[in-house]
N, CA, C, O and the ligand as a Tripos MOL2 file, in Angstrom:
@<TRIPOS>MOLECULE
protein
  245   243    62     0     0
PROTEIN
NO_CHARGES

@<TRIPOS>ATOM
      1 N           0.8660   -1.1940    0.0710 N.3       1 MET1
      2 CA         -0.0900   -0.0230   -0.0810 C.3       1 MET1
      3 C           0.8520    1.3370   -0.0230 C.2       1 MET1
      4 O           1.9230    1.3860    0.5810 O.2       1 MET1
      5 N           0.3670    2.2380   -0.6280 N.am      2 GLY2
      6 CA          1.0970    3.5740   -0.5240 C.3       2 GLY2
      7 C           0.2440    4.7190   -0.0280 C.2       2 GLY2
      8 O          -0.9260    4.5630    0.3200 O.2       2 GLY2
      9 N           0.8270    5.7760   -0.0120 N.am      3 ASP3
     10 CA          0.0160    7.0160    0.4480 C.3       3 ASP3
     11 C          -0.0800    7.7830   -0.8510 C.2       3 ASP3
     12 O           0.9150    8.3470   -1.3060 O.2       3 ASP3
     13 N          -1.2920    7.8190   -1.4810 N.am      4 ASP4
     14 CA         -1.3580    8.6440   -2.7170 C.3       4 ASP4
     15 C          -1.3250   10.1740   -2.4550 C.2       4 ASP4
     16 O          -1.9160   10.7070   -1.5170 O.2       4 ASP4
     17 N          -0.6850   10.7320   -3.2430 N.am      5 CYS5
     18 CA         -0.7840   12.3240   -3.1040 C.3       5 CYS5
     19 C          -2.3100   12.8210   -3.4130 C.2       5 CYS5
     20 O          -2.9990   12.4060   -4.3450 O.2       5 CYS5
     21 N          -2.6850   13.7660   -2.4700 N.am      6 THR6
     22 CA         -4.0170   14.1320   -2.5980 C.3       6 THR6
     23 C          -4.2250   15.0370   -3.9240 C.2       6 THR6
     24 O          -5.3040   15.0740   -4.5160 O.2       6 THR6
     25 N          -3.1590   15.7120   -4.3010 N.am      7 TYR7
     26 CA         -3.1440   16.3980   -5.5380 C.3       7 TYR7
     27 C          -3.0320   15.5450   -6.9230 C.2       7 TYR7
     28 O          -3.9020   15.4480   -7.7880 O.2       7 TYR7
     29 N          -1.8040   14.9830   -6.9110 N.am      8 CYS8
     30 CA         -1.5480   14.2230   -8.2090 C.3       8 CYS8
     31 C          -1.6150   12.7280   -8.2280 C.2       8 CYS8
     32 O          -1.4010   12.1000   -9.2650 O.2       8 CYS8
     33 N          -1.9190   12.1350   -7.0550 N.am      9 GLY9
     34 CA         -2.0540   10.7650   -7.0470 C.3       9 GLY9
     35 C          -0.8250    9.8830   -7.0340 C.2       9 GLY9
     36 O          -0.9560    8.6590   -7.0490 O.2       9 GLY9
     37 N           0.3980   10.4750   -7.0060 N.am     10 CYS10
     38 CA          1.6740    9.8800   -6.8290 C.3      10 CYS10
     39 C           1.7950    9.2590   -5.4770 C.2      10 CYS10
     40 O           1.1320    9.6800   -4.5290 O.2      10 CYS10
     41 N           2.6810    8.2060   -5.3680 N.am     11 ASP11
     42 CA          3.0480    7.7630   -4.1130 C.3      11 ASP11
     43 C           3.9370    8.7350   -3.3450 C.2      11 ASP11
     44 O           5.0970    8.9420   -3.7030 O.2      11 ASP11
     45 N           3.4330    9.2800   -2.3760 N.am     12 VAL12
     46 CA          4.2440   10.4950   -1.6480 C.3      12 VAL12
     47 C           5.4170    9.9330   -1.0280 C.2      12 VAL12
     48 O           6.3790   10.6760   -0.8320 O.2      12 VAL12
     49 N           5.4680    8.6240   -0.6660 N.am     13 THR13
     50 CA          6.5040    8.1350    0.0520 C.3      13 THR13
     51 C           7.8970    8.1450   -0.6120 C.2      13 THR13
     52 O           8.9310    8.0370    0.0480 O.2      13 THR13
     53 N           7.8660    8.2880   -2.0140 N.am     14 VAL14
     54 CA          9.0330    8.1280   -2.7970 C.3      14 VAL14
     55 C           9.4860    9.5970   -3.0800 C.2      14 VAL14
     56 O          10.3970    9.8330   -3.8730 O.2      14 VAL14
     57 N           8.8120   10.5810   -2.3990 N.am     15 HIS15
     58 CA          9.2250   11.9320   -2.6560 C.3      15 HIS15
     59 C           9.5990   12.5520   -1.2160 C.2      15 HIS15
     60 O          10.1600   11.8480   -0.3770 O.2      15 HIS15
     61 N           9.3080   13.7290   -0.9940 N.am     16 ASP16
     62 CA          9.6330   14.2870    0.2430 C.3      16 ASP16
     63 C           8.1990   14.8190    0.8570 C.2      16 ASP16
     64 O           7.8300   15.9870    0.7320 O.2      16 ASP16
     65 N           7.4720   13.8420    1.5090 N.am     17 PRO17
     66 CA          5.9590   14.0910    1.6920 C.3      17 PRO17
     67 C           5.7410   15.1630    2.6940 C.2      17 PRO17
     68 O           6.5690   15.4390    3.5620 O.2      17 PRO17
     69 N           4.5720   15.7710    2.5410 N.am     18 VAL18
     70 CA          4.0950   16.8020    3.3680 C.3      18 VAL18
     71 C           2.7040   16.3610    3.8200 C.2      18 VAL18
     72 O           1.8540   16.0780    2.9750 O.2      18 VAL18
     73 N           2.4640   16.3000    5.0400 N.am     19 TYR19
     74 CA          1.0290   15.8150    5.4500 C.3      19 TYR19
     75 C           0.3580   17.0730    6.1920 C.2      19 TYR19
     76 O           0.9790   17.8710    6.8950 O.2      19 TYR19
     77 N          -0.9590   17.1090    5.9260 N.am     20 VAL20
     78 CA         -1.7190   18.2960    6.3450 C.3      20 VAL20
     79 C          -2.7640   17.5500    7.2710 C.2      20 VAL20
     80 O          -3.2540   16.4570    6.9900 O.2      20 VAL20
     81 N          -3.0530   18.3160    8.4630 N.am     21 GLU21
     82 CA         -4.0660   17.9910    9.4730 C.3      21 GLU21
     83 C          -5.0140   19.2110    9.6050 C.2      21 GLU21
     84 O          -4.6670   20.3830    9.4550 O.2      21 GLU21
     85 N          -6.1730   18.8000    9.8860 N.am     22 GLU22
     86 CA         -7.2470   19.8580   10.3880 C.3      22 GLU22
     87 C          -7.5790   19.4100   11.7220 C.2      22 GLU22
     88 O          -7.1910   18.3090   12.1130 O.2      22 GLU22
     89 N          -8.3770   20.3010   12.5650 N.am     23 THR23
     90 CA         -8.9570   19.9600   13.6330 C.3      23 THR23
     91 C         -10.4230   19.8310   13.5760 C.2      23 THR23
     92 O         -11.0240   20.6820   12.9210 O.2      23 THR23
     93 N         -11.0240   18.9930   14.1020 N.am     24 ASP24
     94 CA        -12.5380   18.7480   14.1600 C.3      24 ASP24
     95 C         -13.1720   19.6400   15.2720 C.2      24 ASP24
     96 O         -12.5090   20.3400   16.0380 O.2      24 ASP24
     97 N         -14.4830   19.5390   15.2720 N.am     25 ALA25
     98 CA        -15.2500   20.3430   16.2900 C.3      25 ALA25
     99 C         -14.7220   20.0840   17.7270 C.2      25 ALA25
    100 O         -14.7640   20.9310   18.6200 O.2      25 ALA25
    101 N         -14.2250   18.8420   17.8600 N.am     26 ASP26
    102 CA        -13.6840   18.4750   19.2460 C.3      26 ASP26
    103 C         -12.2800   18.7680   19.5070 C.2      26 ASP26
    104 O         -11.7430   18.4160   20.5570 O.2      26 ASP26
    105 N         -11.6750   19.3970   18.5950 N.am     27 GLY27
    106 CA        -10.2390   19.7160   18.6160 C.3      27 GLY27
    107 C          -9.3340   18.6560   18.3150 C.2      27 GLY27
    108 O          -8.1310   18.7820   18.5450 O.2      27 GLY27
    109 N          -9.8400   17.5810   17.7970 N.am     28 ARG28
    110 CA         -9.0840   16.4690   17.4810 C.3      28 ARG28
    111 C          -8.4000   16.5970   16.1120 C.2      28 ARG28
    112 O          -9.0780   17.0450   15.1870 O.2      28 ARG28
    113 N          -7.2170   16.2740   15.9080 N.am     29 ARG29
    114 CA         -6.5130   16.3190   14.5450 C.3      29 ARG29
    115 C          -6.9630   15.1230   13.7360 C.2      29 ARG29
    116 O          -6.9780   13.9740   14.1760 O.2      29 ARG29
    117 N          -7.3350   15.4890   12.4980 N.am     30 VAL30
    118 CA         -7.6930   14.7150   11.4360 C.3      30 VAL30
    119 C          -6.9690   14.9780   10.2400 C.2      30 VAL30
    120 O          -6.7500   16.1260    9.8540 O.2      30 VAL30
    121 N          -6.5400   13.8220    9.5600 N.am     31 PRO31
    122 CA         -5.8240   13.9140    8.1970 C.3      31 PRO31
    123 C          -6.7150   14.7040    7.2460 C.2      31 PRO31
    124 O          -7.9110   14.4470    7.1080 O.2      31 PRO31
    125 N          -6.0050   15.7880    6.5200 N.am     32 ALA32
    126 CA         -6.6790   16.5450    5.6660 C.3      32 ALA32
    127 C          -5.9710   16.3600    4.1730 C.2      32 ALA32
    128 O          -6.3870   16.9890    3.1990 O.2      32 ALA32
    129 N          -5.0370   15.5810    4.1080 N.am     33 GLY33
    130 CA         -4.3240   15.6360    2.7920 C.3      33 GLY33
    131 C          -2.9220   15.2170    2.9650 C.2      33 GLY33
    132 O          -2.2920   15.4210    4.0030 O.2      33 GLY33
    133 N          -2.4310   14.6020    1.8810 N.am     34 ARG34
    134 CA         -0.8700   14.2970    1.7630 C.3      34 ARG34
    135 C          -0.4040   14.5980    0.5020 C.2      34 ARG34
    136 O          -1.1260   14.4920   -0.4890 O.2      34 ARG34
    137 N           0.8760   15.0060    0.4490 N.am     35 PHE35
    138 CA          1.3650   15.6280   -0.9140 C.3      35 PHE35
    139 C           2.7600   15.3080   -0.9560 C.2      35 PHE35
    140 O           3.4630   15.2700    0.0540 O.2      35 PHE35
    141 N           3.1920   15.0620   -2.1950 N.am     36 CYS36
    142 CA          4.6290   14.6640   -2.5870 C.3      36 CYS36
    143 C           5.5880   15.8020   -2.0060 C.2      36 CYS36
    144 O           6.6890   15.5170   -1.5370 O.2      36 CYS36
    145 N           5.1570   16.9590   -2.0580 N.am     37 SER37
    146 CA          6.0600   18.1140   -1.6440 C.3      37 SER37
    147 C           5.3110   19.2920   -1.5350 C.2      37 SER37
    148 O           4.1490   19.2200   -1.9360 O.2      37 SER37
    149 N           5.7450   20.4650   -1.0400 N.am     38 TYR38
    150 CA          5.1130   21.6580   -0.9380 C.3      38 TYR38
    151 C           4.6470   22.1290   -2.3280 C.2      38 TYR38
    152 O           3.6710   22.8780   -2.3810 O.2      38 TYR38
    153 N           5.2300   21.7710   -3.3830 N.am     39 GLY39
    154 CA          4.7070   22.1230   -4.6560 C.3      39 GLY39
    155 C           3.4080   21.5330   -5.0330 C.2      39 GLY39
    156 O           2.5770   22.1790   -5.6710 O.2      39 GLY39
    157 N           3.2060   20.2360   -4.6220 N.am     40 CYS40
    158 CA          1.9310   19.5340   -4.8560 C.3      40 CYS40
    159 C           0.8310   20.3020   -3.7900 C.2      40 CYS40
    160 O          -0.2820   20.6940   -4.1390 O.2      40 CYS40
    161 N           1.3130   20.4070   -2.6200 N.am     41 LEU41
    162 CA          0.4050   21.1440   -1.5920 C.3      41 LEU41
    163 C          -0.0960   22.4720   -2.1050 C.2      41 LEU41
    164 O          -1.2940   22.7530   -2.1400 O.2      41 LEU41
    165 N           0.9380   23.3340   -2.5290 N.am     42 ALA42
    166 CA          0.6340   24.7300   -3.0260 C.3      42 ALA42
    167 C          -0.3140   24.5090   -4.3410 C.2      42 ALA42
    168 O          -1.2770   25.2620   -4.4840 O.2      42 ALA42
    169 N          -0.0970   23.6610   -5.1370 N.am     43 ALA43
    170 CA         -0.8720   23.4410   -6.3630 C.3      43 ALA43
    171 C          -2.2980   23.0810   -6.0400 C.2      43 ALA43
    172 O          -3.2200   23.5750   -6.6890 O.2      43 ALA43
    173 N          -2.5220   22.1650   -4.9760 N.am     44 HIS44
    174 CA         -3.8510   21.7550   -4.5260 C.3      44 HIS44
    175 C          -4.5380   22.7980   -3.7290 C.2      44 HIS44
    176 O          -5.7690   22.8300   -3.7130 O.2      44 HIS44
    177 N          -3.8190   23.6610   -3.0600 N.am     45 VAL45
    178 CA         -4.4120   24.7460   -2.3380 C.3      45 VAL45
    179 C          -5.0610   25.8500   -3.3420 C.2      45 VAL45
    180 O          -6.1320   26.4290   -3.1590 O.2      45 VAL45
    181 N          -4.1830   26.0110   -4.4340 N.am     46 GLU46
    182 CA         -4.4940   26.8530   -5.4780 C.3      46 GLU46
    183 C          -5.7630   26.4420   -6.2640 C.2      46 GLU46
    184 O          -6.7040   27.1760   -6.5650 O.2      46 GLU46
    185 N          -5.6050   25.0930   -6.5440 N.am     47 ALA47
    186 CA         -6.7020   24.4170   -7.3770 C.3      47 ALA47
    187 C          -8.0180   24.5570   -6.6960 C.2      47 ALA47
    188 O          -9.0040   24.9080   -7.3450 O.2      47 ALA47
    189 N          -8.0890   24.2880   -5.3620 N.am     48 GLU48
    190 CA         -9.3150   24.1330   -4.6120 C.3      48 GLU48
    191 C          -9.6390   25.4410   -4.0410 C.2      48 GLU48
    192 O         -10.7190   25.5450   -3.4580 O.2      48 GLU48
    193 N          -8.8620   26.4540   -4.1220 N.am     49 GLY49
    194 CA         -9.2130   27.7090   -3.6050 C.3      49 GLY49
    195 C          -9.2170   27.7550   -2.2050 C.2      49 GLY49
    196 O          -9.9390   28.5730   -1.6350 O.2      49 GLY49
    197 N          -8.4390   26.9130   -1.5200 N.am     50 LEU50
    198 CA         -8.4610   26.7030    0.0170 C.3      50 LEU50
    199 C          -7.8930   27.9680    0.6100 C.2      50 LEU50
    200 O          -8.3640   28.2830    1.7030 O.2      50 LEU50
    201 N          -7.0200   28.7070    0.1210 N.am     51 ALA51
    202 CA         -6.4010   29.8380    0.7810 C.3      51 ALA51
    203 C          -7.1420   31.0350    0.8080 C.2      51 ALA51
    204 O          -6.8810   31.9180    1.6250 O.2      51 ALA51
    205 N          -8.1600   31.1460   -0.1260 N.am     52 ALA52
    206 CA         -8.9190   32.2990   -0.3020 C.3      52 ALA52
    207 C          -9.5790   32.9190    0.9910 C.2      52 ALA52
    208 O         -10.4520   32.2420    1.5340 O.2      52 ALA52
    209 N          -9.2610   34.0880    1.5120 N.am     53 GLY53
    210 CA         -9.7030   34.7020    2.5140 C.3      53 GLY53
    211 C          -9.4970   33.9020    3.9070 C.2      53 GLY53
    212 O         -10.2650   34.0890    4.8500 O.2      53 GLY53
    213 N          -8.4490   33.0330    3.9720 N.am     54 THR54
    214 CA         -8.3020   32.3430    5.1680 C.3      54 THR54
    215 C          -7.0730   32.7850    6.0520 C.2      54 THR54
    216 O          -6.9010   32.2900    7.1660 O.2      54 THR54
    217 N          -6.2540   33.7010    5.5390 N.am     55 THR55
    218 CA         -5.2360   34.1700    6.2030 C.3      55 THR55
    219 C          -5.6190   34.7600    7.5790 C.2      55 THR55
    220 O          -6.6210   35.4630    7.7070 O.2      55 THR55
    221 N          -4.7510   34.4400    8.6550 N.am     56 CYS56
    222 CA         -5.1200   34.9680    9.9790 C.3      56 CYS56
    223 C          -4.7120   36.3770   10.1540 C.2      56 CYS56
    224 O          -4.9200   36.9280   11.2350 O.2      56 CYS56
    225 N          -4.1610   36.9880    9.2000 N.am     57 ARG57
    226 CA         -3.8790   38.5700    9.4230 C.3      57 ARG57
    227 C          -4.5330   39.3840    8.3720 C.2      57 ARG57
    228 O          -3.9600   40.3160    7.8070 O.2      57 ARG57
    229 N          -5.6500   39.0380    8.1440 N.am     58 VAL58
    230 CA         -6.4060   39.7650    7.0600 C.3      58 VAL58
    231 C          -6.7140   41.0790    7.5500 C.2      58 VAL58
    232 O          -7.2280   41.2330    8.6570 O.2      58 VAL58
    233 N          -6.4060   42.1140    6.7270 N.am     59 GLU59
    234 CA         -6.7250   43.6200    7.1500 C.3      59 GLU59
    235 C          -8.2920   43.6920    6.7120 C.2      59 GLU59
    236 O          -8.6710   43.4810    5.5600 O.2      59 GLU59
    237 N          -9.1350   44.0150    7.7850 N.am     60 LEU60
    238 CA        -10.4940   44.0180    7.4280 C.3      60 LEU60
    239 C         -10.9650   45.4920    6.6560 C.2      60 LEU60
    240 O         -11.9890   45.5830    5.9780 O.2      60 LEU60
    241 N         -10.1930   46.3950    6.8540 N.am     61 ASP61
    242 CA        -10.3630   47.3810    6.0080 C.3      61 ASP61
    243 C          -9.1820   48.2680    5.5960 C.2      61 ASP61
    244 O          -9.3520   49.1920    4.8000 O.2      61 ASP61
    245 ZN          1.8530   15.0220   -5.8350 Zn       62 ZN62
@<TRIPOS>BOND
     1     1     2 1
     2     2     3 1
     3     3     4 2
     4     3     5 am
     5     5     6 1
     6     6     7 1
     7     7     8 2
     8     7     9 am
     9     9    10 1
    10    10    11 1
    11    11    12 2
    12    11    13 am
    13    13    14 1
    14    14    15 1
    15    15    16 2
    16    15    17 am
    17    17    18 1
    18    18    19 1
    19    19    20 2
    20    19    21 am
    21    21    22 1
    22    22    23 1
    23    23    24 2
    24    23    25 am
    25    25    26 1
    26    26    27 1
    27    27    28 2
    28    27    29 am
    29    29    30 1
    30    30    31 1
    31    31    32 2
    32    31    33 am
    33    33    34 1
    34    34    35 1
    35    35    36 2
    36    35    37 am
    37    37    38 1
    38    38    39 1
    39    39    40 2
    40    39    41 am
    41    41    42 1
    42    42    43 1
    43    43    44 2
    44    43    45 am
    45    45    46 1
    46    46    47 1
    47    47    48 2
    48    47    49 am
    49    49    50 1
    50    50    51 1
    51    51    52 2
    52    51    53 am
    53    53    54 1
    54    54    55 1
    55    55    56 2
    56    55    57 am
    57    57    58 1
    58    58    59 1
    59    59    60 2
    60    59    61 am
    61    61    62 1
    62    62    63 1
    63    63    64 2
    64    63    65 am
    65    65    66 1
    66    66    67 1
    67    67    68 2
    68    67    69 am
    69    69    70 1
    70    70    71 1
    71    71    72 2
    72    71    73 am
    73    73    74 1
    74    74    75 1
    75    75    76 2
    76    75    77 am
    77    77    78 1
    78    78    79 1
    79    79    80 2
    80    79    81 am
    81    81    82 1
    82    82    83 1
    83    83    84 2
    84    83    85 am
    85    85    86 1
    86    86    87 1
    87    87    88 2
    88    87    89 am
    89    89    90 1
    90    90    91 1
    91    91    92 2
    92    91    93 am
    93    93    94 1
    94    94    95 1
    95    95    96 2
    96    95    97 am
    97    97    98 1
    98    98    99 1
    99    99   100 2
   100    99   101 am
   101   101   102 1
   102   102   103 1
   103   103   104 2
   104   103   105 am
   105   105   106 1
   106   106   107 1
   107   107   108 2
   108   107   109 am
   109   109   110 1
   110   110   111 1
   111   111   112 2
   112   111   113 am
   113   113   114 1
   114   114   115 1
   115   115   116 2
   116   115   117 am
   117   117   118 1
   118   118   119 1
   119   119   120 2
   120   119   121 am
   121   121   122 1
   122   122   123 1
   123   123   124 2
   124   123   125 am
   125   125   126 1
   126   126   127 1
   127   127   128 2
   128   127   129 am
   129   129   130 1
   130   130   131 1
   131   131   132 2
   132   131   133 am
   133   133   134 1
   134   134   135 1
   135   135   136 2
   136   135   137 am
   137   137   138 1
   138   138   139 1
   139   139   140 2
   140   139   141 am
   141   141   142 1
   142   142   143 1
   143   143   144 2
   144   143   145 am
   145   145   146 1
   146   146   147 1
   147   147   148 2
   148   147   149 am
   149   149   150 1
   150   150   151 1
   151   151   152 2
   152   151   153 am
   153   153   154 1
   154   154   155 1
   155   155   156 2
   156   155   157 am
   157   157   158 1
   158   158   159 1
   159   159   160 2
   160   159   161 am
   161   161   162 1
   162   162   163 1
   163   163   164 2
   164   163   165 am
   165   165   166 1
   166   166   167 1
   167   167   168 2
   168   167   169 am
   169   169   170 1
   170   170   171 1
   171   171   172 2
   172   171   173 am
   173   173   174 1
   174   174   175 1
   175   175   176 2
   176   175   177 am
   177   177   178 1
   178   178   179 1
   179   179   180 2
   180   179   181 am
   181   181   182 1
   182   182   183 1
   183   183   184 2
   184   183   185 am
   185   185   186 1
   186   186   187 1
   187   187   188 2
   188   187   189 am
   189   189   190 1
   190   190   191 1
   191   191   192 2
   192   191   193 am
   193   193   194 1
   194   194   195 1
   195   195   196 2
   196   195   197 am
   197   197   198 1
   198   198   199 1
   199   199   200 2
   200   199   201 am
   201   201   202 1
   202   202   203 1
   203   203   204 2
   204   203   205 am
   205   205   206 1
   206   206   207 1
   207   207   208 2
   208   207   209 am
   209   209   210 1
   210   210   211 1
   211   211   212 2
   212   211   213 am
   213   213   214 1
   214   214   215 1
   215   215   216 2
   216   215   217 am
   217   217   218 1
   218   218   219 1
   219   219   220 2
   220   219   221 am
   221   221   222 1
   222   222   223 1
   223   223   224 2
   224   223   225 am
   225   225   226 1
   226   226   227 1
   227   227   228 2
   228   227   229 am
   229   229   230 1
   230   230   231 1
   231   231   232 2
   232   231   233 am
   233   233   234 1
   234   234   235 1
   235   235   236 2
   236   235   237 am
   237   237   238 1
   238   238   239 1
   239   239   240 2
   240   239   241 am
   241   241   242 1
   242   242   243 1
   243   243   244 2
@<TRIPOS>SUBSTRUCTURE
     1 MET1         2 RESIDUE 1 A MET
     2 GLY2         6 RESIDUE 1 A GLY
     3 ASP3        10 RESIDUE 1 A ASP
     4 ASP4        14 RESIDUE 1 A ASP
     5 CYS5        18 RESIDUE 1 A CYS
     6 THR6        22 RESIDUE 1 A THR
     7 TYR7        26 RESIDUE 1 A TYR
     8 CYS8        30 RESIDUE 1 A CYS
     9 GLY9        34 RESIDUE 1 A GLY
    10 CYS10       38 RESIDUE 1 A CYS
    11 ASP11       42 RESIDUE 1 A ASP
    12 VAL12       46 RESIDUE 1 A VAL
    13 THR13       50 RESIDUE 1 A THR
    14 VAL14       54 RESIDUE 1 A VAL
    15 HIS15       58 RESIDUE 1 A HIS
    16 ASP16       62 RESIDUE 1 A ASP
    17 PRO17       66 RESIDUE 1 A PRO
    18 VAL18       70 RESIDUE 1 A VAL
    19 TYR19       74 RESIDUE 1 A TYR
    20 VAL20       78 RESIDUE 1 A VAL
    21 GLU21       82 RESIDUE 1 A GLU
    22 GLU22       86 RESIDUE 1 A GLU
    23 THR23       90 RESIDUE 1 A THR
    24 ASP24       94 RESIDUE 1 A ASP
    25 ALA25       98 RESIDUE 1 A ALA
    26 ASP26      102 RESIDUE 1 A ASP
    27 GLY27      106 RESIDUE 1 A GLY
    28 ARG28      110 RESIDUE 1 A ARG
    29 ARG29      114 RESIDUE 1 A ARG
    30 VAL30      118 RESIDUE 1 A VAL
    31 PRO31      122 RESIDUE 1 A PRO
    32 ALA32      126 RESIDUE 1 A ALA
    33 GLY33      130 RESIDUE 1 A GLY
    34 ARG34      134 RESIDUE 1 A ARG
    35 PHE35      138 RESIDUE 1 A PHE
    36 CYS36      142 RESIDUE 1 A CYS
    37 SER37      146 RESIDUE 1 A SER
    38 TYR38      150 RESIDUE 1 A TYR
    39 GLY39      154 RESIDUE 1 A GLY
    40 CYS40      158 RESIDUE 1 A CYS
    41 LEU41      162 RESIDUE 1 A LEU
    42 ALA42      166 RESIDUE 1 A ALA
    43 ALA43      170 RESIDUE 1 A ALA
    44 HIS44      174 RESIDUE 1 A HIS
    45 VAL45      178 RESIDUE 1 A VAL
    46 GLU46      182 RESIDUE 1 A GLU
    47 ALA47      186 RESIDUE 1 A ALA
    48 GLU48      190 RESIDUE 1 A GLU
    49 GLY49      194 RESIDUE 1 A GLY
    50 LEU50      198 RESIDUE 1 A LEU
    51 ALA51      202 RESIDUE 1 A ALA
    52 ALA52      206 RESIDUE 1 A ALA
    53 GLY53      210 RESIDUE 1 A GLY
    54 THR54      214 RESIDUE 1 A THR
    55 THR55      218 RESIDUE 1 A THR
    56 CYS56      222 RESIDUE 1 A CYS
    57 ARG57      226 RESIDUE 1 A ARG
    58 VAL58      230 RESIDUE 1 A VAL
    59 GLU59      234 RESIDUE 1 A GLU
    60 LEU60      238 RESIDUE 1 A LEU
    61 ASP61      242 RESIDUE 1 A ASP
    62 ZN62       245 GROUP 0 **** ****
C-alpha cells in the first residue's frame, strides 16, 4: 500500500512528503491531505481555492 498524493495521485513516500491535518469540532487532529512536496500542496491549495480569505492576518479595511 502507498500513500497517494491528494493532488496528483503519486506515491508520496518516494518523494519528500508533506502531511496536512485539520482539527474537528472536538479539537482532534484529522488528516486533511498528503502531498509529494510543498509544490503539490501549493498546487492543491490553488486549485481548490483553499487559501482564499483564510489568512489569520486579514486587514478588514
Ligand atoms: Zn503530488
